[in-house]
C-alpha positions in Angstrom: 7.1 29.1 -2.5 8.9 25.4 -3.9 8.1 21.7 -2.1 10.6 22.2 0.6 9.3 25.7 1.8 11.5 28.2 -0.1 10.7 30.7 -2.8 12.1 29.9 -6.1 14.6 33.2 -5.3 16.2 31.4 -1.8 17.0 28.3 -3.6 20.7 27.3 -4.2 22.5 26.7 -7.5 22.6 23.2 -6.7 18.8 22.8 -5.8 17.9 25.0 -9.1 20.3 22.1 -11.0 18.7 19.1 -9.2 14.5 21.2 -10.0 15.8 21.4 -13.2 17.0 17.8 -14.1 14.0 16.5 -12.6 11.9 18.6 -15.0 13.2 17.7 -18.0 13.5 14.4 -17.0 9.3 14.7 -15.7 8.3 16.2 -19.5 10.3 13.7 -21.3 8.7 10.9 -19.2 5.2 12.4 -19.8 5.7 12.6 -23.6 6.3 8.5 -23.5 3.7 7.7 -21.0 1.2 9.7 -23.2 2.7 8.0 -26.4 2.4 4.6 -24.2 -1.2 5.2 -23.2 -2.2 6.0 -26.5 -0.9 2.6 -27.2 -2.6 0.6 -24.8 -6.0 2.5 -25.2 -6.5 1.2 -28.8 -5.3 -2.6 -27.9 -6.7 -2.6 -24.2 -8.6 -6.2 -24.7 -6.3 -7.4 -27.0 -3.7 -7.2 -24.3 -5.8 -8.0 -21.4 -6.7 -11.3 -24.1 -3.2 -12.3 -24.4 -2.0 -11.7 -20.6 -4.9 -13.6 -19.0 -3.8 -16.5 -21.7 -0.7 -16.7 -20.2 -1.5 -16.3 -16.9 -3.9 -19.7 -17.8 -0.7 -21.6 -19.4 1.7 -20.8 -16.4 -0.6 -21.6 -13.8 -3.2 -23.9 -14.7 -5.9 -21.2 -13.5 -9.5 -20.9 -15.9 -9.4 -17.8 -18.1 -12.6 -16.6 -17.3 -11.7 -16.7 -13.2 -9.1 -14.1 -13.9 -10.8 -11.3 -15.2 -14.6 -12.6 -15.9 -15.9 -10.0 -18.9 -13.4 -7.1 -17.6 -10.8 -7.1 -20.2 -11.1 -3.4 -20.8 -10.3 -2.5 -17.4 -7.3 -5.0 -16.5 -6.1 -3.6 -19.6 -6.1 -0.1 -18.3 -4.2 -1.5 -15.2 -1.8 -3.4 -17.0 -1.2 -0.4 -18.6 -1.1 1.8 -15.6 1.5 -0.6 -13.9 3.6 -0.6 -17.2 3.7 3.5 -17.0 4.5 3.6 -12.9 7.4 1.0 -13.6 8.9 3.8 -16.1 8.6 6.6 -13.8 11.9 6.7 -12.1 12.1 10.4 -11.4 12.6 11.5 -8.6 13.0 8.0 -7.7 11.6 4.5 -9.0 7.7 4.6 -8.4 5.9 1.4 -7.6 3.0 0.0 -7.5 1.6 0.9 -4.1 2.8 5.1 -4.7 0.2 6.4 -4.7 -1.5 4.5 -1.4 1.7 4.9 0.6 1.2 8.3 0.1 -2.1 9.1 1.0 -1.7 7.4 4.2 1.5 9.5 5.1 -0.8 12.3 4.6 -2.9 11.2 6.6 -0.9 9.6 9.3 1.4 12.9 9.3 -1.7 15.1 9.9 -3.3 12.7 13.2 1.2 13.5 14.6 1.0 17.2 13.9 -2.3 17.9 15.0 -2.6 15.4 18.3 -5.9 13.8 16.1 -3.9 10.0 16.2 -5.9 8.5 18.8 -9.5 9.9 17.2 -8.2 8.6 14.1 -8.0 4.8 15.1 -10.9 5.1 16.8 -12.9 6.5 13.3 -11.0 3.6 11.6 -11.7 1.0 14.2 -15.7 1.8 14.2 -15.7 1.9 10.7 -14.7 -1.5 10.4 -17.3 -3.3 12.7 -20.1 -3.8 10.7 -17.1 -5.9 8.7 -15.0 -7.6 11.1 -17.8 -8.9 13.4 -19.8 -10.8 10.8 -16.6 -12.7 11.4 -17.7 -13.7 14.7 -20.2 -15.6 13.3 -18.5 -17.2 10.9 -15.8 -18.7 13.4 -18.8 -19.4 15.7 -20.0 -21.5 13.2 -16.6 -23.2 12.0 -14.7 -22.8 15.3 -11.6 -21.7 12.9 -10.2 -18.5 14.3 -7.9 -18.7 11.5 -11.1 -16.5 9.9 -10.2 -13.7 12.4 -6.6 -13.1 10.8 -8.4 -13.9 7.0 -10.3 -10.6 7.6 -7.6 -8.3 7.4 -4.5 -9.2 5.6 -5.9 -11.5 3.3 -8.3 -8.1 1.3 -7.3 -6.8 -1.4 -7.0 -3.2 -0.1 -4.6 -5.0 2.7 -2.4 -6.4 0.0 -2.4 -3.7 -2.2 -0.5 -1.9 0.6 1.8 -4.5 1.4 2.6 -5.8 -2.1 5.9 -4.0 -2.9 8.1 -4.7 0.3 6.3 -8.4 0.3 3.7 -10.6 2.4 4.2 -13.9 3.7 1.8 -16.6 5.1 3.7 -18.6 7.8 0.5 -20.8 8.5 -3.0 -20.4 9.1 -2.6 -18.4 12.1 0.3 -16.0 11.6 1.9 -13.9 8.8 4.3 -11.4 8.6 5.3 -8.3 5.8 7.6 -5.9 5.2 6.5 -2.1 6.5 5.8 -0.4 3.1 6.7 3.2 4.2 10.6 3.9 3.9 11.1 4.2 0.7 8.6 7.1 0.1 9.5 8.7 3.9 13.0 8.7 3.1 11.6 10.7 -0.1 9.8 12.7 1.9 12.1 13.9 4.5 14.8 15.0 1.2 12.4 17.8 0.7 11.1 18.4 4.2 7.6 16.7 4.1 6.7 14.2 7.5 9.9 15.0 8.6 8.9 14.1 12.4 6.8 10.6 11.1 9.1 7.6 11.6 8.3 3.8 10.2 8.7 3.0 14.0 6.6 5.3 14.8 4.1 4.3 12.3 4.1 0.7 13.7 3.6 1.7 17.5 1.2 4.6 17.0 -0.4 3.7 14.1 -0.4 0.2 13.2 -0.2 -2.0 16.2 -3.3 0.2 18.4 -5.3 -0.6 15.0 -5.4 -4.2 14.7 -5.3 -4.2 18.5 -8.9 -2.7 17.6 -9.9 -5.2 15.0 -9.0 -7.8 17.4 -11.9 -6.6 19.8 -14.3 -6.7 17.1 -13.1 -10.2 16.1 -13.5 -11.4 19.5 -9.8 -12.7 19.3 -6.5 -12.0 20.2 -3.5 -10.5 17.7 -0.2 -10.7 18.9 2.2 -7.9 16.8 5.8 -7.9 16.5 7.8 -5.4 18.1 9.6 -3.0 15.5 12.5 -3.9 14.2 14.5 -1.4 12.4 17.0 -4.5 11.2 14.4 -6.0 8.6 11.6 -3.7 9.1 9.2 -7.3 9.4 5.8 -7.3 11.0 4.7 -10.2 12.4 0.9 -11.0 13.2 0.3 -13.7 15.0 -3.7 -15.0 15.9 -3.8 -16.4 19.1 -7.6 -17.6 20.4 -9.0 -16.7 23.4 -8.4 -18.8 26.5 
């Protein structure tokens, strides 16, 4: 059975031609990627050191503060980024593809099985200890921007939004472009995630989760309504009255 739910025998000539083209491109990419990986693996620390020195030169950030003693790991990440940006079949991949796909699979499952409310509750509950600690920080400083910081500064959130863009407007307001469109549209072409849209993700997944996070933080979050034109989501922290 093919990814689109068809047997090979039922595929049209056009579908077979597309599959053949992707297969040939994929095999060629794999051969090139493996060769590049071997090159990177032989020079991981050298590449990492050169890049960290360039960053220090351009920004003034101390090299030791960039990667510490993790040159090999940093080198592997650089190699993987290069590999990712070389992957252009069946579409141009970006650094956050894996995160987007894993989220979409979970979100699609929740929509199809009617478990979205339970999924959100589990997600929000799992964040209680991490987020509620910020209540103490806020009590000590009086700074409610720490509530917004708790949910938009961590690397895991930035990894999700890095491809499309993230912007600080003030300590109490940020925005980002919804990161799902590119992968969703590729999935729709292959009959995957057909009941999922960015607007539905925003209204039934993103907004309820951030409202739940705000409860843990004992603050209020104002989240902009979905806008199909620019797909920008704006999150504003509002201290309790």
